[in-house]
C-alpha positions as CSV (number, residue, x, y, z in Angstrom):
1,X,73.4,160.8,74.4
2,X,71.7,164.0,75.0
3,X,73.8,167.0,75.7
4,X,74.2,168.8,78.2
5,X,73.9,165.9,80.5
6,X,72.1,166.3,83.7
7,X,71.3,164.2,86.8
8,X,68.2,164.1,88.7
9,X,68.2,164.0,92.7
10,X,64.6,164.1,93.8
11,X,63.5,167.8,92.9
12,X,67.0,168.7,92.0
13,X,68.3,168.8,88.4
14,X,72.1,169.1,88.4
15,X,74.1,170.2,85.5
16,X,77.1,167.6,85.5
17,X,79.3,170.5,84.1
18,X,78.9,172.3,87.6
19,X,79.2,169.1,89.6
20,X,82.5,168.1,88.1
21,X,84.0,171.9,88.2
22,X,83.2,171.7,92.0
23,X,84.8,168.3,92.3
24,X,87.9,169.3,90.3
25,X,88.5,172.2,92.9
26,X,87.7,170.2,96.0
27,X,89.4,166.8,94.9
28,X,92.4,168.8,93.6
29,X,92.9,170.7,96.8
30,X,92.5,167.8,99.1
31,X,94.9,165.9,97.0
32,X,97.3,168.8,97.2
33,X,97.1,168.7,101.1
34,X,97.6,165.0,101.2
35,X,100.8,165.1,98.9
36,X,102.3,167.9,101.0
37,X,102.0,165.8,104.3
38,X,103.8,163.0,102.6
39,X,106.5,165.0,100.3
40,X,109.3,167.3,101.7
41,X,108.3,170.9,100.8
42,X,111.3,173.2,99.9
43,X,109.1,176.2,101.0
44,X,108.3,177.2,104.7
45,X,104.5,176.9,105.5
46,X,104.0,180.6,105.5
47,X,105.6,181.1,102.0
48,X,103.8,178.1,100.8
49,X,100.6,179.6,101.8
50,X,101.6,183.0,100.0
51,X,102.4,181.0,96.9
52,X,98.9,179.2,97.1
53,X,97.4,182.8,97.3
54,X,99.4,184.0,94.4
55,X,98.4,181.0,92.4
56,X,94.6,181.3,93.2
57,X,94.3,185.0,92.5
58,X,96.6,184.8,89.4
59,X,94.6,181.7,88.0
60,X,91.3,183.6,88.6
61,X,92.2,186.6,86.8
62,X,94.1,184.9,84.0
63,X,91.5,182.3,83.3
64,X,88.7,185.0,83.2
65,X,90.6,187.6,80.9
66,X,92.0,185.1,78.5
67,X,88.7,183.3,78.2
68,X,87.0,186.8,77.6
69,X,89.5,187.6,74.9
70,X,89.1,184.2,73.0
71,X,86.8,186.1,70.6
72,X,87.8,189.8,70.6
73,X,85.0,190.8,68.4
74,X,82.5,189.6,71.2
75,X,84.5,191.1,74.0
76,X,84.7,194.7,72.6
77,X,81.0,194.6,71.5
78,X,79.7,193.7,74.9
79,X,77.8,196.4,76.7
80,X,78.9,195.1,79.9
81,X,82.6,194.0,79.5
82,X,83.2,193.3,83.2
83,X,80.3,190.8,83.4
84,X,81.5,189.1,80.2
85,X,85.0,188.7,81.7
86,X,83.9,186.9,84.9
87,X,81.5,184.6,82.8
88,X,84.5,183.5,80.9
89,X,87.1,181.0,81.6
90,X,90.0,179.2,80.2
91,X,92.6,176.5,81.5
92,X,95.5,178.1,79.8
93,X,94.7,181.6,81.2
94,X,94.3,180.0,84.7
95,X,97.7,178.3,84.4
96,X,99.7,181.3,83.0
97,X,97.9,183.6,85.4
98,X,98.6,181.4,88.2
99,X,102.2,181.1,87.2
100,X,102.5,184.9,87.0
101,X,100.6,185.3,90.4
102,X,103.1,182.8,92.0
103,X,106.2,184.4,90.7
104,X,104.9,187.9,91.7
105,X,104.3,186.7,95.3
106,X,107.6,184.9,95.5
107,X,109.6,188.1,94.3
108,X,107.5,190.2,96.8
109,X,108.6,187.9,99.9
110,X,112.1,187.1,98.7
111,X,111.4,183.3,98.1
112,X,113.8,181.9,95.6
113,X,112.9,178.0,95.6
114,X,110.8,176.6,92.9
115,X,107.1,175.9,94.4
116,X,105.3,174.3,91.5
117,X,106.2,170.6,91.9
118,X,103.6,170.1,94.6
119,X,101.0,171.6,92.4
120,X,101.6,169.5,89.4
121,X,99.7,166.2,90.1
122,X,96.8,168.0,91.9
123,X,96.4,170.1,88.9
124,X,96.4,167.2,86.5
125,X,93.7,165.6,88.5
126,X,91.6,168.7,88.7
127,X,92.0,169.2,85.0
128,X,90.8,165.7,84.2
129,X,87.7,166.2,86.3
130,X,87.0,169.5,84.7
131,X,87.4,168.1,81.2
132,X,84.9,165.4,82.2
133,X,82.4,168.3,83.0
134,X,83.2,170.1,79.7
135,X,82.4,166.9,77.6
136,X,79.0,166.5,79.4
137,X,78.1,170.0,77.9
138,X,78.6,168.9,74.2
139,X,78.6,171.7,72.1
140,X,77.2,174.0,74.9
141,X,81.0,174.3,76.1
142,X,83.6,175.7,73.5
143,X,85.9,172.9,74.1
144,X,84.7,170.8,71.0
145,X,86.4,170.0,67.8
146,X,85.8,170.4,64.1
147,X,83.5,168.0,62.1
148,X,85.2,164.8,61.2
149,X,84.4,161.5,59.5
150,X,86.9,159.5,61.7
151,X,85.4,156.4,63.3
152,X,85.5,157.7,66.9
153,X,83.7,161.0,66.0
154,X,80.8,161.9,68.4
155,X,77.6,164.0,68.0
156,X,78.0,166.3,70.7
157,X,74.5,167.7,70.4
158,X,74.3,169.4,67.3
159,X,73.9,166.4,64.9
160,X,77.3,166.7,63.5
161,X,80.2,164.1,64.1
162,X,83.0,166.1,65.8
163,X,86.5,165.6,67.3
164,X,85.6,164.8,71.0
165,X,88.5,167.2,72.0
166,X,87.5,167.1,75.6
167,X,88.0,163.3,75.8
168,X,91.4,163.7,73.7
169,X,92.7,166.1,76.5
170,X,91.5,163.7,79.4
171,X,93.5,160.9,77.6
172,X,96.5,163.2,76.9
173,X,96.4,164.3,80.7
174,X,96.3,160.7,81.9
175,X,99.4,159.7,79.7
176,X,101.3,162.9,80.8
177,X,100.7,161.8,84.5
178,X,102.0,158.4,83.8
179,X,104.9,159.6,81.9
180,X,105.8,162.1,84.7
181,X,105.7,159.2,87.3
182,X,107.8,157.0,85.1
183,X,110.5,159.6,84.5
184,X,110.8,160.5,88.4
185,X,111.2,156.8,89.1
186,X,114.1,156.6,86.5
187,X,115.7,160.0,87.2
188,X,116.0,162.4,90.3
189,X,114.6,165.7,88.8
190,X,115.8,169.0,90.3
191,X,113.3,170.8,92.5
192,X,110.9,172.7,89.9
193,X,111.5,170.3,86.8
194,X,108.3,168.4,87.2
195,X,106.2,171.5,86.9
196,X,108.2,172.9,84.1
197,X,107.7,169.5,82.2
198,X,104.0,169.6,83.1
199,X,103.5,173.2,81.7
200,X,105.6,172.8,78.5
201,X,104.0,169.5,77.6
202,X,100.4,170.9,78.3
203,X,101.1,174.2,76.3
204,X,102.4,172.3,73.4
205,X,99.3,170.1,73.5
206,X,97.0,172.9,73.5
207,X,99.0,174.6,70.8
208,X,98.5,171.3,68.8
209,X,95.0,170.6,69.4
210,X,93.9,174.2,68.6
211,X,94.2,173.4,65.0
212,X,91.3,171.1,65.1
213,X,89.0,173.3,67.2
214,X,86.8,176.1,65.8
215,X,87.2,179.8,66.9
216,X,88.2,183.2,66.2
217,X,91.5,183.4,64.7
218,X,94.4,186.0,64.1
219,X,95.4,186.7,60.5
220,X,98.3,184.4,60.9
221,X,96.0,181.4,61.6
222,X,96.2,181.0,65.5
223,X,93.7,181.3,68.0
224,X,94.0,183.6,71.0
225,X,94.5,180.5,73.2
226,X,97.4,179.1,70.9
227,X,99.1,182.5,70.9
228,X,98.9,182.5,74.7
229,X,100.6,179.0,74.6
230,X,103.3,180.3,72.4
231,X,104.0,183.2,74.9
232,X,104.0,180.7,77.7
233,X,106.5,178.5,75.6
234,X,108.8,181.5,75.0
235,X,108.9,182.1,78.7
236,X,110.0,178.6,79.5
237,X,112.6,178.7,76.6
238,X,114.0,181.9,78.0
239,X,114.0,180.3,81.4
240,X,115.9,177.2,80.0
241,X,118.4,179.4,78.1
242,X,119.0,181.5,81.4
243,X,119.5,178.4,83.6
244,X,122.0,177.0,81.0
245,X,123.8,180.1,80.9
246,X,124.3,180.3,84.6
247,X,125.4,176.7,84.8
248,X,128.0,177.5,81.9
249,X,129.4,180.6,83.8
250,X,130.0,178.4,87.0
């Protein structure tokens, strides 16, 4: 297999990474609309649209900023830092930025209901499609793993057998989707719980898989993405503690 993988349609040579990125946004959004038509939404239509605006804007900024900071030495040596920021992206930054954007919008409009459950499955679907695109880039996209001699190692374009971490993530997301569906069939989850379970699970995954991926690291051994995952997990830990304290006081 030659990386990056491209398809030819007549005179057009299309990079599959670009194709799957477009599919991730389009299919994910259409799936969101389909679910909203069939699922009771705790948010009024106007507030849901504001939440969507907050999610999109926060995800765009968070994805670009955290992606640019993955290697601070490169970011601070760039002649055009702004251009470098908007060339960079990372899912963890998008999720945390989107979360911050939604919470800021909800605070501004006085909305107190959780809004994330409807986003959960469309996000998982979009992320799976996006990671397929990442895999088609091989080592040209910084989502590959360290060299390994495990039997399922793949040559991603540099002649070195590596952990195919993009494929690992596709498998993890598929299992997470099935696990959430299974739990929801057995237990009536409170509004917002589905999204919290998704976020905590994914942040734990990225924290773990980061140990088999190359990249710039702090002196304490974690990458910027892993540090951001800890911040996100800290937020959810605080949220859980706060909700538990409120229940006990009642």
